[in-house]
N, C-alpha and C positions, 0 to 999 in steps of 0.2 A: 550224933553224926558231927565229924570235922567242921572245923571252921570252913575250911575251903569247900566243902561239899554243900554247904549252904548257899553258897554265891552263883549262881549261874554260870555252866562249864563254860571256859573259855578255847575257842578251837584257833589253834594259831594262822592270823590273817583274817582272824573273823573281825576285824574291829573296820573293814570297810562294807559290813553287811549286817551291823547292827549297832545300837546306842544305846554302850552301858549306862549305868549310874553312874555318880561318883563314890557311893558307898560300894562298891563291885573292883575300884582297884584299892591299890596301896600307895601310899606317899612316904618319902622318905622322913616326915616331919612323926612318923608313926614307930620309927626303928625303938624298940627298947632298951631301958637304961644298960642292960649286957653288951648290946651292939654298940651304943655311944661310948661305953667305956672301952670295947675295941679301936672305935676309930678314934678314941683321946689316945690309948695307948700306942695305937701306928702313928699318927703326928708326932705325937712324944719322939719316938723314935728315928721317925724321919728327922726334926728338927736335932736329933743332937749325932745322930751317926751317918746321915749323909747330906746333907744342905753345907754343914762347915766346909766340907772337902770334895767340894763337886768338881776343882780346880783337877784334885788330884785324882780324881774319879776319871775325868775325861783324858787326864794323861797315860791311861791304862797303866798306873801304879804296878808293878810286879806283885799279887797276891791280896793286893786291898780289895778290888769287886767280892772274891769268895768269902773273905773275912767279915764285910759287911752282911754278906747274906746267912753266913754261920750265926750273927749275932740275932738275925730277924729268926732262925730256927729258934734260937735259944727261948724268945719270948713266945713262940707258938705261931706265927707269922704265916711259916711257912707249911702249916698245918690247917689252916683255918675250916677246911670242909674233909679234910680225911678224918675217919672214925676214931674215937679214941680207944679202941681197940688197937689201930695203927701207929698210937703214940700223936694223932692230931687232937682235934678242936672239938670235932664232930658237929659242925654249925652249918646254919642254912647256904643255898645256893645263893639266897640274897645277901646272906653277910658277907660272903665271898665277894660279890661285888663291891660290896661298902669298900672293904680293906684294898682292892684294885684302884677304886675311887681315891681315896687317899694316897694311893701311894705312887698317884697318876704323877703328882707336881715334880718326880725326881729325876726325869729323863730316861738316863743310861740304867740307873737301878729301875727303873721302873719296866722296862725290857730284859734285863737279867730275872728279875722276880716273877713278870708274867710268862718266860719262857720255861722256868724252874715250875714253878705251882700247877702251871696250867699244861700247856702242852707235854710237858717234860714229866709230871707224874700223873696226872689222869688216865692217860691209858693204860696205867698200871692199873689206877685204882679203879677202872670200868671194867677194863679185857680181864686184866690177870686172873690166875687162878690164887687159890689161897695159898697154897706155897711162895708162889711169886710175891704177892701181896705182904704176906709176914715176912719175907724176906728183904723186900724191899722200901715198902711206906715208910717204917719206923725211921730209919735213915735220911731219908728223903724229905721227912716231916721236921725231922730233929735239924737238919742241914746237915749234917755230918757227912752227907753226898750230895752234889747237885746234880743238876739233869738237864742233859739237852733233848733236841727233837729233831731226825736227822729226815726230812721228807725232799725238798727240794735239790733239783741236778741241773745242771747247767743246759739241758735240752727238756726238762721237764717242770715248771714253773705250776702255772693256773691247770696245766693239763698233766695232774700229778700222777695218774695211771701210766704214765708213758716213760715212767723211771728204770733204767736200764742195769740197777745194782741188782748184781745175781747173788743168788744163795743156792750153793750145790751141799747134796748130803752127803757125807764122807761114807767110804764102802763100810766103815763098821756099824753104819747107820747112828751114831753119837753124837754127830757135830754137824751143823753147818758151816760152809767155809763160804765168807761172804767176800764179793769182791766190786767197787764202784766207788763212786765219788758224788757227793753231797759238798752244796755250797750254801752259804748263808747263813751258816748256822749258829745260830744266838747259844753261849755260854760254853762254844765249843772247847773257847780254850783252857777251860778249869771243870770239866764237864768229870764226874767219873762214871756217869752211867747216859748210856744211849737210847734213845727209841729211835730204831734204824727199819728205815722200808725197804724191800727188796724183791724181786720176784725170783721164786724158786723153779729151778731150769727152765722151761717154755711156760711157762703159767701166763694167764691173761690177766690175773688181777695181783695186787701187792699183798705180801707177807709181810706181819711186823715181828721184831726179836727186841728184846733187850741184851744191849751188849754194854759189860761192864769193861772199862778202860783196862782192867789188868789182864785182859784178854790178849790184849795183844794186836799185833798186827793194823794198829790204829796210825794213819802220820796226818799232819796238819800241815796247810800253808802257812804265812806269817799273817798276822790280824790284818782285816780288813781296814784300808782308809776309807771313812765313809764321811757323809756330806755330815750328818748329825749320830746322835746318840753315841757320840766316839768312846765312851768308858764302857761300853757293853763290848762284850768279847765277841768278834764274828768271825769264822773262818770257813776255809773250806775244810772237808774232813776226806780223807781216804782210807779205805777199807783193802788192806791184801791180804787174802786168804784169812781173814780173820776169825778163829775157831771160836765157835757159840754152839755150845750146848744144846742137845733137843729141846728142853726141858725149859728152853728161854725162848721158842717161839710165843707170841703173846698171841692170846687166842687161837683162833685155827688157821688153817691153809688158805688162801687168799682171800682172808677177811681184812688185811690191811686196810684197803680203800674206804670200807666202811668206817673202820676205826679212824682213819684220817680227816674224813667229813664229818663224823659225830663230833670228834677231840675240835676240830676245827670252829664247828658250830659255835661251843663253848669259848673259844677262844674268841670269836668274833664280839660275842655280845659282853666280854669282859674287856676287850681292846676299848670298846666303845665308851661305856662306862667309866674305863679307865683312863679319860681324858679331862675328867669333873675339875677334879683340883687342880692339875694343872690350868684350867681356863681362869678357875677361881681365883688362883696367883697370881697370873697374869693381870687380873682385874685389878687384886689390889694393888700391884706394883704401878700399874697404871693410873690407878687414882692417886696414888701417894706421889707421884712424880708430877703427875699434871696438878694437883694442888701447890708442890714446892716450886716448880719452875715458873717463871715470871717473864712474860714477855708486855713490853707496852705499860708496862706499871702494874700489870694486873696477872693471879695466877692464870693459867690457860685453861684451866677447870672451869674459869667462868665463860670460856667461847662455847658457842655453839656446836661448832664443829668438833670439837673435844666432847661436848657432852653425850652427841650423837655415838658416836664411838662405845664410849663409856657405858650406855645403856643396850648398845647391840650385845655389848661381851655379856652383859647381866641377863639379856632376855634369851639371846640364844643357849647359855649355860643351864638356865632354869629351864630349859625347852628336853636339853638331852638328860639331865637330872630327873625331871620328869618321866618322859619316857625310859630310863633303863630301869627305874625300882619296878614300874609298873609293871616291864615285860618280866625282870627277875621275880617279882612276887606269886607272877602268875604261872611261872615256871614252879616254884617253890608248892604253890597248890595242886598245880598237874602232878607232881611227884606224890603229893598226900594223896590222890585220888587213886593213882596208877597201884599204890601199896596198900589200899584198901581195898582196892579189885586183887589182890594176891599175887602182884609182881614181887621177885625181888629186889632189894633196898636200889643194887645196880641197873638193873634193867629199866627201874621207875626212875632214876636218874636221867638215865640215857635215853630215854624216851620223854622223858620232861621236857629237856632239851630241846629235842628231835620236833617235837610240835609246836616251838615255837621259834624254828629256824628261819624263816620268814621277820619275825622280832629281830632277833639275832644282826642279821644280813643287815637292816635298819638301822640299827644302834650302833653298826660299825661302822659304816657308810656316814652314818648324820655325826657322830661323834665324833670321827676323825679329820671333817670336813668343817664340824666346827671349831677345833682345837686349832685348826691350819688359821682360819679367818681370824678369829683371836688373835693370835699370833703374829699374824699379819699388823690387825689394828694395834697390838699395844708398840709395834716395832714403830707406825706413824707416830703414836702418841709421843712416844720418846724424841722424835725427830731425828736429828744428825746422833744423836747418845744412843739411838736407834739400833745403829749399824756401828756400833761400837763394843769392841769385846768388854770394853770396861762397864759394861751397863747389861741387866739381866736378858735384855730382848734377844739377843743375838742367840745365845743358847735356845731359848726358847723358841726361836724361829725355826731354827735346825733339826732340833730333835722332834717337832710335830711332824716335821713333813713325813717320818716314815710310817704315820700312822694310816696314810690314806695306803699303804703297799703290803704290809706284810697282814698275814691269816687271810689272802685275797685281796687284790686291788679291789677300790673300791668300783671300779667299771665290772669287773666280773660279781661282785656281790650287788652290784645295783642288777644286772641281768637274772643273776640268780632269783633274788627277791620274787622278780615279776613272773620267771617260769614257775617257780613254788606255786603262785596264789594261780597262774590258769592249769597248770595240774590239778589243785585241787576243785576247780570250776566244771574242769573235764571229768574228774570223777563223781562227780554230783554232790561234792562235801559242801560247797555254796552253789546256790541258783543263781546265776549271774540275770536269766531272764525276769525271776520275781523281781527282783532288786530295781530292771528297768523302767518297773510299772510309771516310776517317777513323770515318766514321759504324759501319762494319762493321768496319773492321780496326783501327783505333785510330793509324793512321800516314796520315802524306803520302808523301812520297818517303821512299823508301831512303835511306841514306848519314848513319846517324847517325856519330859518332867518339866518342872518349874528351875529354870535354869537362870533366875532374876540375881542379883545384877549383870549376866552376862547370858541373859536370852538372846541377842542379835548375833553374838558371837555361838553359841548353840546352833542356832539357825547356819551359821555362814560354814559350821564344820559340815554337818549334815551335808550342806552345798557342795563343800568341796566333795564328800565321797560319791555324790550324785555325779559329779564332772569326771572323777578318778573312773569310776566302774562304766562310763559313756564311754570313754577312751578306751579301756578295753575294751567293752565289745565291740567298736567299731576295728580294733586292730585284728582283733579274730574275726571279722567279717570280712576284713580285706586282706587278711594275709591265711587265714586257716593256719593247717599245719605246718609252715612256714614261717610262723610267728618268728620264732627261737633265731632265723636269720636277720631280723628287722632290730638289729641292735639298736639301734639310733633310736629308735618307736620304742622300746624296753628301756632304755634310761630313760627318756622323757617321761613316760609313764611312772618309773620308779621314782621320779623326784616326786609327784604327788600322789604316791603313795607313802612317799617317808614323812611328805611335811603335812599329810594327814593324821597321820599317826601320833606325830612328834607334839603337832598342835592340839590335839582332842585330848591329850596326856596332861598337857598345859594346864587345860579346860578345864578336868574330873579334877586335876590338885587343887585348884582355887576353889572351887564349887566346894569340895572338900574343906577348905580353909574355911571358907566364908560359914560352913554350916558349925565348924566348929567353935568360932570365936566372933564372926559376925563380920559382915564387909567391911565397917572402918577400919578393923584391925587387918584387914585382907589388904587394905589399901593398894599398897605396894605390888603385891601379886597379881591383883586385878591389871595396875598395868603392864606387869609384864607379861601376861595372857594377852593384853590385845595388841601391843605392839608384836610379839612373836608370831600371833595370828594374820596382822597386817603383812608382813612380809612372806608368811605361809603362802596365802591366797594368791600375793604377786608371784612369788614364784611358780605356783601352779598353773596359774594361769599361761603364762609365758610359756611351761612345758609343752601344756594342752594345746596351746597354738602352734607348736612347733611341730607334735606326734599328728595332729588333724594333719598340716601342711604337708605330712611326708606321705599322708596315706589318701587323700584324696583330689585328684586333677581338675575334676567340677565345677567350676567358680561356683553356682547354686548351693550344691550340696555343702560347699565349704564353706560360704555364707551362713546357709542356715544353721550348721552346727557350732559357728564361732558365735551367732547370735546367742544361741543355748548358753556357751561358754562363759559369753560375756555376762549373760544372767545369775550364773552358778557360782562367777567370782565377783562378785558387785560389791563386798565387805570393803567399807570404808571407814575409818573410824575417824571424827571430826576434827582430829589434831594430833599427829603423829609426832609432831613436833613437842605439843604438852606434855604427851605419856614421855618421851625421851628427855625432858629437860624434869619432868617428877622423878623419873628412875635413876638420873644422873647428882640430880642435887641430893639425895639419901646416902648416894657414893661419897660424895663430896663431902659429905656433913660426917659423915663415921669413917672415911680416909679408907676405904675399903669394900670389897664385894657388900651389897645390900643386904642381905641376910647372914645368919649362921644358924647352921642345924647342930652342930657339934661343939661344946666349951670347953 
């Protein structure tokens, strides 16, 4: 029996309804030597080929970005998860997450890289027929061809299936003629291949097509002038009787919307993971600046206000890192299980990601929020210099902002992840009534384990799950089938769900490290976990208060439930100031982010 089958089978969203043991999750310290070598090679590539020319990249120097992409292809970085028979490296999903993490610090190149390797290539990998895969994947993997993804239109953003681009079958039935307009298309200015979504005649749902630039009938507007990621190509694309061979339909007619949804699930989780190295870089730069900058005769790193900012950077980065690789390995394990059950490789990979669509949305939202918070704090640490283009924070701040918008806005993803949980409850996958027995028994599921020296934190996370499920139950009772119309409530619930998942991920990671090397060696991680959890409980309490106030008009009932919420969110560490200072002092001593995974 494979390693994945020895674990309890994890269901997407199931973290709310059970309490996994730390041995059941993956932590980034467990990456093997091959994966660490890939991370190191990727970082070396970035240090050599990207960082020295960021100003030239941002200036959209003609031919520069595609030349960097070609070099990345030569090193195999564009084909990490593409099977070897198609010219890729054939590595795991979590390894692909790792590479997205390392590339994260490059701003504009991050966008170009992600658009090509993710939404530009994966539709063919997962939905293409053998002929399409053999024709296109080797070229995309090597970087000979660059790809883009054409879904969004002026009148269809989040409502992708409302697209108006049309595909009409030619009289000889050998080609489709594509007509329409797409916008916000990353890589469009240099792409050789376009994944395009259109409706055939009066179909209800979209159909996907693989369109080569050489087919003709493609024109574009000038490059968009953007707030950030200025060096990435972003254009409107017009298709004017673009002649596409019928064999270039991707998958089947009207399957385009399903393709878009599933590929965006992958894009979301990789986008969320694809902020980690950027967060670490900002923390590195902020620490170094704080050590060098003198005020009142002292380095500003000695001031408590600065230490608080540095420690928050480290704690929040630790959180998204822990959650990302936990989910990434769960996907890999699910793929392994499905392969054992007889699914094809493509089906197993798609279903593996689909199972964890809730976690993908969590990581996208949380990762992008964390990056923006850390970039904002980085500007503040730099003070006046942070507002200057001469310092690195201005670019970091601008480039971070897009992450909360693309792959579905954070608001849309927050709503979707709660809707997915509610659907699983409605289908009987999760039994909400059983879990709410804590009102009588004080427990959710059995399955507690010795969590020393983090027993208090373990209980706090169990209580967060109780609080979250209480709000979900109350929302369903209050609004019934109209719950999807109550977006404010759903967004508040999402805050609780997200913070619970991330906080638990930090706890389980730290418990695993304690088990491996002892509490003394894991002191930094214990501090990071406690600080993260303190903030997670505080956020969840506020979100729970807001949700209850939206649902309940009767003062007595509201007071009663708020009392329960207070009890379930009563976690207080004895001194967050002490935690912050201990974490920051380690950063100040090392003059960088406080721990290293890949040398």
